[in-house]
KESEDREN-914411 format. One line per field, with one value per atom (N, C-alpha, C, O, CB): chain; x, y, z; residue number from 1. Coordinates in steps of 0.05 Angstrom, whole numbers. Glycine has a CB too. Example, Ala and Ser with C-alpha at 12.3 -4.5 7.8 and 13.67 -1.06 7.14 Angstrom:
2
chain: (A:A:A:A:A:A:A:A:A:A)
c1: (264:246:264:285:226:257:273:258:268:282)
c2: (-114:-90:-66:-66:-89:-45:-21:1:23:-12)
c3: (156:156:156:169:181:142:143:157:161:114)
n: (1:1:1:1:1:2:2:2:2:2)
This chain:
130
chain: (A:A:A:A:A:A:A:A:A:A:A:A:A:A:A:A:A:A:A:A:A:A:A:A:A:A:A:A:A:A:A:A:A:A:A:A:A:A:A:A:A:A:A:A:A:A:A:A:A:A:A:A:A:A:A:A:A:A:A:A:A:A:A:A:A:A:A:A:A:A:A:A:A:A:A:A:A:A:A:A:A:A:A:A:A:A:A:A:A:A:A:A:A:A:A:A:A:A:A:A:A:A:A:A:A:A:A:A:A:A:A:A:A:A:A:A:A:A:A:A:A:A:A:A:A:A:A:A:A:A:A:A:A:A:A:A:A:A:A:A:A:A:A:A:A:A:A:A:A:A:A:A:A:A:A:A:A:A:A:A:A:A:A:A:A:A:A:A:A:A:A:A:A:A:A:A:A:A:A:A:A:A:A:A:A:A:A:A:A:A:A:A:A:A:A:A:A:A:A:A:A:A:A:A:A:A:A:A:A:A:A:A:A:A:A:A:A:A:A:A:A:A:A:A:A:A:A:A:A:A:A:A:A:A:A:A:A:A:A:A:A:A:A:A:A:A:A:A:A:A:A:A:A:A:A:A:A:A:A:A:A:A:A:A:A:A:A:A:A:A:A:A:A:A:A:A:A:A:A:A:A:A:A:A:A:A:A:A:A:A:A:A:A:A:A:A:A:A:A:A:A:A:A:A:A:A:A:A:A:A:A:A:A:A:A:A:A:A:A:A:A:A:A:A:A:A:A:A:A:A:A:A:A:A:A:A:A:A:A:A:A:A:A:A:A:A:A:A:A:A:A:A:A:A:A:A:A:A:A:A:A:A:A:A:A:A:A:A:A:A:A:A:A:A:A:A:A:A:A:A:A:A:A:A:A:A:A:A:A:A:A:A:A:A:A:A:A:A:A:A:A:A:A:A:A:A:A:A:A:A:A:A:A:A:A:A:A:A:A:A:A:A:A:A:A:A:A:A:A:A:A:A:A:A:A:A:A:A:A:A:A:A:A:A:A:A:A:A:A:A:A:A:A:A:A:A:A:A:A:A:A:A:A:A:A:A:A:A:A:A:A:A:A:A:A:A:A:A:A:A:A:A:A:A:A:A:A:A:A:A:A:A:A:A:A:A:A:A:A:A:A:A:A:A:A:A:A:A:A:A:A:A:A:A:A:A:A:A:A:A:A:A:A:A:A:A:A:A:A:A:A:A:A:A:A:A:A:A:A:A:A:A:A:A:A:A:A:A:A:A:A:A:A:A:A:A:A:A:A:A:A:A:A:A:A:A:A:A:A:A:A:A:A:A:A:A:A:A:A:A:A:A:A:A:A:A:A:A:A:A:A:A:A:A:A:A:A:A:A:A:A:A:A:A:A:A:A:A:A:A:A:A:A:A:A:A:A:A:A:A:A:A:A:A:A:A:A:A:A:A:A:A:A:A:A:A:A:A:A:A:A:A:A:A:A:A:A:A:A:A)
c1: (160:145:161:169:114:168:179:160:139:204:168:147:144:127:167:157:153:135:122:180:135:118:90:84:125:70:41:25:22:33:12:-7:-20:-30:-32:-16:-33:-58:-54:-13:-80:-96:-112:-117:-109:-117:-131:-166:-179:-120:-175:-202:-218:-208:-213:-247:-252:-254:-245:-274:-263:-257:-232:-232:-264:-211:-190:-179:-156:-171:-195:-186:-164:-144:-182:-167:-152:-124:-119:-148:-107:-75:-61:-61:-51:-49:-30:-3:11:-30:4:36:52:46:50:79:104:92:77:145:104:105:120:137:114:121:142:170:175:135:190:216:223:230:240:222:233:222:238:230:198:187:182:177:159:182:177:150:142:201:134:115:94:91:102:82:57:39:38:42:21:2:-21:-20:11:-40:-66:-85:-101:-81:-84:-104:-92:-105:-108:-60:-53:-67:-75:-25:-70:-78:-54:-35:-102:-62:-46:-55:-79:-45:-39:-39:-29:-13:-26:-32:-14:6:0:-37:27:47:42:28:73:54:48:59:48:73:75:87:63:57:120:53:34:5:-12:33:-2:-21:-24:-40:-21:0:4:10:7:15:22:20:-17:-26:49:-26:-55:-69:-80:-68:-70:-85:-78:-97:-79:-49:-54:-66:-75:-28:-69:-82:-115:-129:-76:-122:-147:-155:-177:-148:-139:-141:-148:-168:-105:-130:-127:-154:-165:-100:-170:-193:-216:-231:-198:-215:-237:-234:-254:-237:-214:-212:-227:-238:-169:-223:-230:-261:-270:-207:-277:-300:-310:-331:-315:-285:-294:-293:-300:-283:-283:-286:-301:-299:-260:-317:-327:-319:-313:-358:-318:-314:-292:-280:-338:-289:-266:-274:-283:-222:-264:-262:-238:-227:-284:-228:-208:-217:-229:-185:-207:-211:-186:-173:-231:-181:-162:-161:-172:-161:-153:-161:-131:-112:-184:-128:-117:-96:-71:-145:-108:-98:-90:-71:-115:-110:-102:-116:-141:-103:-99:-113:-124:-110:-92:-155:-163:-166:-168:-193:-164:-173:-191:-182:-153:-218:-247:-243:-236:-279:-251:-259:-290:-296:-237:-305:-329:-341:-328:-338:-360:-370:-388:-381:-390:-406:-420:-422:-417:-447:-430:-420:-446:-446:-416:-464:-489:-479:-490:-514:-463:-458:-433:-421:-453:-427:-409:-383:-385:-416:-362:-334:-330:-337:-303:-317:-306:-277:-269:-301:-267:-243:-231:-240:-230:-216:-208:-173:-164:-233:-159:-133:-120:-122:-123:-108:-105:-81:-68:-114:-69:-47:-45:-51:-36:-34:-32:1:14:-58:8:39:42:66:51:19:25:33:45:-3:23:30:58:70:4:65:91:112:127:107:112:137:128:142:156:105:94:85:100:69:60:52:58:60:28:64:65:47:29:65:49:35:16:-2:52:12:-6:-27:-21:17:-53:-66:-84:-89:-83:-95:-119:-143:-143:-114:-163:-187:-211:-215:-201:-223:-250:-283:-283:-255:-296:-315:-327:-337:-334:-323:-332:-306:-305:-348:-287:-266:-240:-219:-279:-242:-221:-202:-206:-226:-179:-149:-143:-143:-118:-138:-132:-100:-92:-146:-86:-53:-47:-61:-43:-25:-13:8:17:-15:29:57:66:50:69:95:111:116:123:141:112:113:87:72:125:79:56:44:22:54:69:71:65:55:102:70:67:40:23:84:38:7:-18:-40:0:-13:-34:-33:-47:-22:-10:-14:-36:-42:15:-45:-65:-96:-111:-67:-96:-123:-114:-132:-131:-92:-93:-101:-100:-62:-111:-137:-107:-86:-164:-110:-92:-101:-124:-92:-84:-90:-103:-93:-71:-125:-137:-129:-120:-167:-134:-130:-147:-166:-123:-155:-169:-168:-149:-176:-197:-194:-215:-237:-192:-209:-226:-241:-256:-211)
c2: (67:80:73:50:71:94:88:95:107:101:89:83:117:120:56:139:162:177:197:174:164:183:177:154:178:198:195:192:211:208:170:158:187:203:132:188:218:204:185:247:213:216:239:262:204:231:259:263:243:258:283:277:260:259:303:247:226:233:215:214:254:268:269:280:294:262:258:233:228:278:215:182:173:168:171:170:157:167:190:138:141:153:164:155:127:188:203:199:205:226:185:172:198:219:146:193:216:235:231:208:261:288:285:268:309:297:302:304:319:327:291:287:322:336:256:334:354:380:399:351:384:414:406:383:430:432:435:450:457:452:456:474:458:434:478:474:462:455:468:484:434:414:433:434:382:447:458:435:442:469:411:390:374:355:371:383:366:377:400:363:355:356:348:332:337:365:357:333:328:375:316:288:281:298:274:260:255:231:219:240:230:209:188:187:217:170:133:135:121:102:150:155:175:169:174:196:214:198:206:242:178:161:145:147:146:124:112:116:98:102:144:153:169:167:178:176:187:157:152:210:139:116:104:94:96:104:87:105:93:76:128:143:132:121:179:137:127:94:88:130:81:47:51:42:25:65:62:74:64:76:97:111:87:81:138:75:56:33:23:45:26:-1:13:1:-13:34:44:53:65:72:49:55:84:92:38:100:129:140:164:145:124:132:110:86:139:120:96:100:79:93:125:127:149:165:129:146:173:176:159:163:207:211:223:236:230:222:235:255:249:215:282:297:312:329:316:306:311:339:337:291:363:386:398:387:411:415:438:451:448:463:464:474:461:467:489:437:422:399:399:439:372:346:345:349:323:339:337:301:284:357:303:274:277:289:252:270:274:251:229:277:259:227:232:255:223:217:214:200:179:208:204:186:164:142:207:174:163:179:203:158:161:181:194:209:155:195:216:243:262:208:246:269:287:278:260:309:330:317:301:356:319:307:318:340:316:299:303:321:335:273:317:322:329:315:298:345:343:355:376:366:330:334:345:331:311:368:386:384:383:415:383:390:403:396:375:433:456:468:481:484:459:460:486:495:442:505:537:549:570:553:529:546:533:538:544:516:502:519:511:488:545:557:581:596:568:580:599:586:585:615:577:557:535:525:553:520:498:484:497:490:451:444:430:424:428:424:406:421:438:380:407:424:400:384:462:402:394:412:431:381:403:426:407:383:450:429:421:421:428:459:413:412:445:453:391:458:484:504:529:495:490:508:513:520:537:509:520:499:476:522:517:499:493:511:519:462:453:448:444:435:449:444:447:435:415:463:465:461:466:483:449:453:443:439:445:435:428:394:381:448:383:356:341:346:355:320:312:299:302:296:283:265:283:272:251:304:329:332:330:360:339:353:331:339:366:310:288:277:259:260:296:281:295:287:278:317:328:309:311:346:292:276:250:238:262:245:220:231:254:204:208:210:215:202:172:237:241:226:228:268:212:201:211:233:197:205:222:211:189:223:231:222:215:230:235:187:182:175:162:171:187:192:174:171:215:163:144:151:134:121)
c3: (-279:-257:-235:-232:-252:-219:-195:-168:-171:-195:-147:-120:-109:-91:-90:-115:-108:-131:-126:-103:-157:-177:-172:-167:-210:-172:-178:-197:-212:-171:-201:-223:-230:-215:-211:-255:-259:-276:-292:-281:-272:-293:-309:-301:-287:-326:-341:-344:-346:-373:-343:-343:-368:-390:-339:-358:-373:-401:-416:-364:-413:-443:-452:-474:-445:-444:-460:-455:-463:-458:-440:-440:-428:-440:-464:-400:-385:-372:-365:-398:-371:-359:-384:-407:-345:-372:-391:-396:-416:-384:-370:-363:-365:-354:-388:-381:-369:-390:-409:-372:-380:-394:-414:-410:-380:-440:-462:-451:-432:-477:-462:-448:-457:-439:-461:-485:-497:-486:-488:-526:-475:-464:-439:-430:-478:-425:-397:-398:-376:-381:-416:-415:-391:-390:-447:-374:-355:-374:-395:-331:-372:-375:-359:-334:-362:-373:-366:-351:-333:-396:-357:-352:-329:-320:-379:-315:-296:-273:-271:-293:-253:-225:-204:-207:-222:-179:-160:-150:-151:-141:-140:-133:-106:-98:-153:-90:-62:-80:-101:-27:-66:-72:-56:-36:-68:-67:-56:-24:-8:-77:-19:10:29:52:6:17:29:30:47:12:13:19:43:62:2:39:57:86:102:48:93:118:124:146:120:111:116:116:137:89:96:98:127:140:74:139:167:186:206:180:186:207:200:217:203:176:171:180:188:142:178:185:218:228:179:231:259:266:286:272:251:259:257:275:239:230:227:247:258:198:250:271:303:321:276:302:331:326:344:343:305:298:302:312:311:291:288:267:265:300:244:219:200:204:210:179:160:133:121:159:119:96:86:101:88:62:57:22:7:66:18:-15:-21:-3:-29:-43:-51:-76:-97:-57:-69:-93:-108:-96:-85:-131:-147:-161:-183:-163:-157:-178:-183:-174:-164:-195:-212:-187:-188:-226:-168:-145:-118:-103:-140:-117:-93:-88:-90:-69:-80:-72:-42:-23:-75:-41:-16:-17:-34:-10:20:23:42:62:31:44:61:74:65:44:101:120:127:129:158:130:136:156:160:119:171:193:172:165:220:166:145:116:111:156:103:64:64:44:24:76:74:83:73:94:97:114:103:83:143:114:110:117:136:126:107:125:154:163:108:164:192:191:210:206:171:169:136:119:183:130:101:105:115:76:94:91:62:42:98:62:35:34:54:33:7:-8:-28:-51:-14:-17:-39:-37:-20:-31:-63:-67:-72:-71:-92:-78:-78:-49:-45:-90:-27:0:10:31:27:-7:5:18:36:-17:8:16:35:47:-10:34:60:88:107:52:88:114:115:137:119:88:84:65:54:105:58:32:49:34:7:66:78:107:125:89:102:129:128:109:126:160:167:173:189:186:159:172:181:180:146:190:210:182:158:244:192:178:174:153:190:196:189:179:183:215:166:153:171:161:145:196:214:205:198:247:206:198:229:246:179:233:253:263:286:251:237:232:205:188:240:199:174:175:198:163:152:157:138:119:180:134:110:115:95:108:137:144:146:165:167:127:129:157:168:109:165:191:218:238:192:218:241:240:257:235:209:209:216:224:175:214:209:243:253:179:259:284:306:329:297:291:300:308:328:280:284:283:307:319:245:309:332:358:365:337:373:403:415:409:419:435:462:485:493:472:495:525:544:549:538:559:570:603:608:559:623:651:657:653:668:673:687:714:724:678:734:751:763:752:752:784:795:823:833:798)
n: (1:1:1:1:1:2:2:2:2:2:3:3:3:3:3:4:4:4:4:4:5:5:5:5:5:6:6:6:6:6:7:7:7:7:7:8:8:8:8:8:9:9:9:9:9:10:10:10:10:10:11:11:11:11:11:12:12:12:12:12:13:13:13:13:13:14:14:14:14:14:15:15:15:15:15:16:16:16:16:16:17:17:17:17:17:18:18:18:18:18:19:19:19:19:19:20:20:20:20:20:21:21:21:21:21:22:22:22:22:22:23:23:23:23:23:24:24:24:24:24:25:25:25:25:25:26:26:26:26:26:27:27:27:27:27:28:28:28:28:28:29:29:29:29:29:30:30:30:30:30:31:31:31:31:31:32:32:32:32:32:33:33:33:33:33:34:34:34:34:34:35:35:35:35:35:36:36:36:36:36:37:37:37:37:37:38:38:38:38:38:39:39:39:39:39:40:40:40:40:40:41:41:41:41:41:42:42:42:42:42:43:43:43:43:43:44:44:44:44:44:45:45:45:45:45:46:46:46:46:46:47:47:47:47:47:48:48:48:48:48:49:49:49:49:49:50:50:50:50:50:51:51:51:51:51:52:52:52:52:52:53:53:53:53:53:54:54:54:54:54:55:55:55:55:55:56:56:56:56:56:57:57:57:57:57:58:58:58:58:58:59:59:59:59:59:60:60:60:60:60:61:61:61:61:61:62:62:62:62:62:63:63:63:63:63:64:64:64:64:64:65:65:65:65:65:66:66:66:66:66:67:67:67:67:67:68:68:68:68:68:69:69:69:69:69:70:70:70:70:70:71:71:71:71:71:72:72:72:72:72:73:73:73:73:73:74:74:74:74:74:75:75:75:75:75:76:76:76:76:76:77:77:77:77:77:78:78:78:78:78:79:79:79:79:79:80:80:80:80:80:81:81:81:81:81:82:82:82:82:82:83:83:83:83:83:84:84:84:84:84:85:85:85:85:85:86:86:86:86:86:87:87:87:87:87:88:88:88:88:88:89:89:89:89:89:90:90:90:90:90:91:91:91:91:91:92:92:92:92:92:93:93:93:93:93:94:94:94:94:94:95:95:95:95:95:96:96:96:96:96:97:97:97:97:97:98:98:98:98:98:99:99:99:99:99:100:100:100:100:100:101:101:101:101:101:102:102:102:102:102:103:103:103:103:103:104:104:104:104:104:105:105:105:105:105:106:106:106:106:106:107:107:107:107:107:108:108:108:108:108:109:109:109:109:109:110:110:110:110:110:111:111:111:111:111:112:112:112:112:112:113:113:113:113:113:114:114:114:114:114:115:115:115:115:115:116:116:116:116:116:117:117:117:117:117:118:118:118:118:118:119:119:119:119:119:120:120:120:120:120:121:121:121:121:121:122:122:122:122:122:123:123:123:123:123:124:124:124:124:124:125:125:125:125:125:126:126:126:126:126:127:127:127:127:127:128:128:128:128:128:129:129:129:129:129:130:130:130:130:130)
């Protein structure tokens, strides 16, 4: 298993880790879900770690589906997500695979580069007047 290869999990009814697809055929697996790679998770968790250290965020959730993978950020676990970071490979050639969404569903930023899309979550310096 290489660093850029995601860990694939199947639904609980089929029993855990599936490993590599069969080498002979290239047929799509109907149970295969979209995942974040290690590098994508490292970029997302770097932003998440800075926000947790600043006391702005406290919890997260990862949802893996057939169409998209979602990293949701919470202020408290019992609330709706503050932001959702989505990876939708179907949109990669159109608007870009990555997007950051606000709680109401408004797309804050979308594009093909995850680091650039995550820049919308970084706090901007403010002008201080005395």
